[in-house]
N, C-alpha and C positions, 0 to 999 in steps of 0.2 A: 772092513778094519772097524771103521768106526772112532771115534773121543768117547772118554771117560768124564769128560765136562762137555754139557752143551753152550752154546752159543750166549743162552740167557743167563748161564750162572757165568760166563767170562766177561757181561755185560751189564749184570745186574738189571735183568728186564723181568717186568712180570709177565709179560706174552712174548711169544717167539717171533717179534712181526721186526722189520727193518725196513724203514722208511727209503727209499730210491734217492740216490744225490741229483740234484739238477742242477748244471753248470747254466752258464750265460744269462744271469739272473733272474733262472725259476728258484731257485731256493728263497726261502725268507727265513728271517727268526721268528715270525708268528706259527711258520707249516711245521719247523724244527721241534719248537718247543711243544708244541700242541702234539705233536708226538710222544715226545719224550715225556710229557706229564702225566701219559695214558697209560704208561709202560711199555711202550718199543724205543727202539732206537732213530732216534732222528738225524738226520745227514743231510749236511750243508756241503754243497758244490762248490768247493773255492777254489777253484782252478783256474778261474780269471780275475781273481782276486791279489793287489799286491800284497807284500808282506805285511805291511804295517794293516792293511785291513783286513787280513786274515787273523792279526790279532784282536785287533777290535771285534771282530765280529763271534769269535770267542769268550770274547768277553760279554758281550751282549746274551748269549746264550746263555752263561753260566748265569746270570742276572735276573733271567726269564722262567731257568727253570734246574732243579734239583734232579732232573732225569738225565738217563745217559743220550750222549750226543755221539756223531763222528763229523772229521770234516773230510771232504774227498777233493785228491787232488789227482792230476793225473801226471803219471809218472815220466812220460816222453811226449816234450813239451813242441818236439818240431819234427815233420817230414822232410824228407831229403829236397832242398831245394825251398824250405820255408824259413831259414833265415839268412841274414847278410843278403838281403836281395837289393838287385842293383836298380837303380833310377828306370832305365832300360824297362828291367824285367817288371816293375809296378810299374809304368805306364801302359806295359802291355797289359797286365791283368784290368786296371782300370779299366781301360776301353771295352773290355768284355760285360763291365758290369754299369758301362756309361750308361745306355740306353734306361736302362731302372731307376738310378739316379733320378734322367729326368723324367721318367713318369711319376716321379712320385714325391717332385719338384724339391730336393734334397740336393745341398752341393756336396760334388765330389770332393773327400778328404785327400786331406797331403798324406804323404806317405811317414808313418809312426814312425820314431826312432827304435820300438819293437812293437812286434806283433801279437806276442803273449809274454807271460811272466817267466822267468826260469823257475824251474821245477827245484833247482839245490835252494834257492834263495825262499821259496814259499815255506820247501821243508825245515828251514832253517827256523823262519819263523813259527810253524805248526811246531815243533818241538820247544817253542819259547811260551807257544799258549797253553801247551798240556790239554790238549782234549781229552776227554774218556778215552775216544778211539779215533784211531786215523783209518781211514780206508782208502784206497788205491783204484787207478784203473790202469790199462797200456803199460805194462810192465812191472818190477820191483823195486823198491827202493836198493839203495846200497847197503851193503852189512852195517855202515856208523851208524846211519841212517835207523836202520831198525834195531838195534843194539842200544842207541840213543834211547827209541820209544821203549823197548823191556826196562829199562835204568827207570824210567821215569813214569810208570804202571799205565802207559797207552796202550792200549787194543791194537794190533794190525789187522785190517782186514784186506785181502785181496783178491781180483775179481779176474775168472779163468773164465776161456774160453772152449779149451779143450782137457784130456787127461794130462797130455805132457805138460800144459801150462798150471795145471793143479801140483802137479808132484815136483814142476821146478818151483810154486810157493812152498809148498811143505817142507822142501830143502831147504830153505831159507829163511826158515824159522817163521814164517806167518802162525797168524794166533787161530785165525779163520777164513776160508774161503768161499765167497761167493761165486757158484757154480751158475752163469750166466746163459741162458739157450737163445736160438735164434729169434726166439717168438717176443722177446723182449723191447719197450720201444727206448729209445734213444741211442748212444754207440753201441759197436760194435769193439770190447776191449783187447782186442787179442793182440799178443805180443809175440807170439812165438812163428806166428805165420799168418800168410794174409787173410784180414777177415772174413773176406770170400772163399775161402778152403776152412772158415772156423765157425760151419753153421752146425752145429747140435742142437737137437731140441733140450729144451728144461729137462724134460722125463729123464732121459736117455742120459744127458750129463751128470744130472744132479745122482742118478743110483750108480753108475759107472766110477763115478770120483769119491760116492760115500764109502765105497769096497774097499777102497785102496790108498786112504789117508786118517793120518791119526788126529786130525784136527775136525774141529766142528764144519761143517759144509751149510750153506746159505744159499737156498734155491732161489733164482730170479729168472723170470720170463713169464710173461700170460700167466700170473696169477694175481687177482682182481678181488676175491672174496676168499670167505673162510672156507670153501671148500677145496678151495685152490692150494690153501697151505697145507690142509688135510692131506692132501693128494701129495704134495712134496714130501712131507712127515715121515707119512708111508715108505718114500722113495728112498727116505735115509737122512732127509734134510734135518738140521736142526733148527733151524728157523726157514721164514720166507721173505722175499725183500719183494715190495711193490711198488714199483714207481707212478705209474699211468693211472690208478687208484688213488695215488695222492696228488699227483698234478692238477687231477680235476677239482681237487676242493677250492674253494674260496679261498683258503691261506695259501696259495702256493703265489709266486710270483710270476705267472700265464695270464695271458690276458683272456678277457671274457668272451672273443671270439675264437681263440683256439678253445677255449671251454664247450661253446657253441657245439665248435666240430666234433670233439669227444663224446656230446652226450647226441650227435647224430648220427644212429645206427647205420644209415645209408652212405655216408660220408665216412664213418670212423674203421668200416669195416675193410677200407682199401688202401691197408699200408702197405711200405715197400720199402727197402733196404737201399739207402742212396747215400752218394758222397757230397751231393749236392750242396748239405747243409755248411759244412765243416772241412770237406776234402777227405772226411774218413766214414766210414762207413755205417751210418744210420738208420734207425725205421723211424718213417711216420707216415704221417698221412700225406696220400696224393697229390697234389695242388702243378699249380704253373708256374713254381719256383721247382719243382720236382723234376717237372714235364721239361720245360728249356734249358736248366742249366745242366739237368742231366745226359741231354744233347751235343753239350758242348767242353769242351779242353775245362777239367778241373784245375783250379789250381792249389797247392799243397796247402796242407794244413800248417801254422793256421793263419794264411793269407786267405783261403777261401772263408774260411771261420768268419775273420775280421772284416771283410765287404760286405758279408750276408747279414752280420749283427749290424751295419747300419741301416740295411734294407728293413729289417724284425722292427728298429727300432720305428721307422715311420710308419711300417701297416704300424703299429702299434697305437701310433698318435691318431694314425687316420682308420683303427678299425679294419682293417681288411684283412682276409687268410690268404691272398694268392700267390702272396712273395714274404712269404715270411718262414719260419721253420716249424712243422705240426706234429710235436713226437706223438707216439701213440705207439701202444703194446698189438698184438692181435687180439687179445683177450677184452679190447677196450669196447665192443658192443654191450657186454655185461655190465659196465659202468653204472652204479646205483646209487651214490653217496657223493653230494654235494659237499660237504665240510669233512673235518679232520674228525669232528665229535660223534658225526655219525656214521663214520666209514669204522672206526674204532671200535665201536660198540659192538658193532655188525661180524665185526673181524674176531673179537675176544669173545661174543657169546657161541661161535662154531669152534673156536681152540681151546677151550677149557679143559676136553678133556683128550684129545688128538697126542699123539706120543709118538718120536720117530721110532721107525721099524729096527730091528737089529739089522746092523751092517755088517753082520758075521761074515 
């Protein structure tokens, strides 16, 4: 079917390149603004931010770049059992993590008032902040939120892991759809079926969706270079979203230990899908955290994510990579660039003449 407008036209981009959003402190003002300044869409993973912090982040981005950027939120902010946690249930979850807290010599935290921000509160703040684009995963915002975005000229970008999800996003009036294949690093943002049952490849999903929706499709998953972007566009994608390639850059908020793993072909070639990080399915490099927590009962999101975040912070301070999340996509062994300037130069040099294939 295809779209009469492209993602670049809708977002005023010079290049059909979208930087994947990273939550959990991995997004930075420096990363997003560096991508936006070079003609791509910078994306800030804001799902862990309070409403006030979200508004402040948008203001800081506007002060740093005149380019386009997106704020990214998780529509579904908890799974079954992940809210209204009793003291006994919290104690049970804490006991599972206690050995790791002891090993890392950190105190076991008290139960928080909440484990994750409410999406509705964040969405209200986002509407006030008015970013150029609002990207979201794990569902579709309510009609009033989408209508409010249109009234404020905020472009909306939803993520799909299946054709059914893509058609649901189109029916809701979303401006663009990210077709995210199982090769992608990070979370599988499925919302109509279990993530384990929504594992289409980027190539298959992109060409199937592009022929059946009337909005621009952004391909994501296993794309780290100009050749990947060109291939995605030949399959009907209007643009390509790259996550791991930008995460490896010095401007991202990840640790040097994580970057070292990303540039180690022997280690980064061993990625797996796991619920160990957050309670939701995500792709990362196999390590002790995955091997040990994956063999035990996983707490629901966001409780699992909250406990693991404490381990991540300690590992960052201690320069360890065994008890932390190591997000990476399947094409990570081909990573070649360590700064946004180098990466964007290589990507744009190879995409100037590429154009999306007809989706008729």
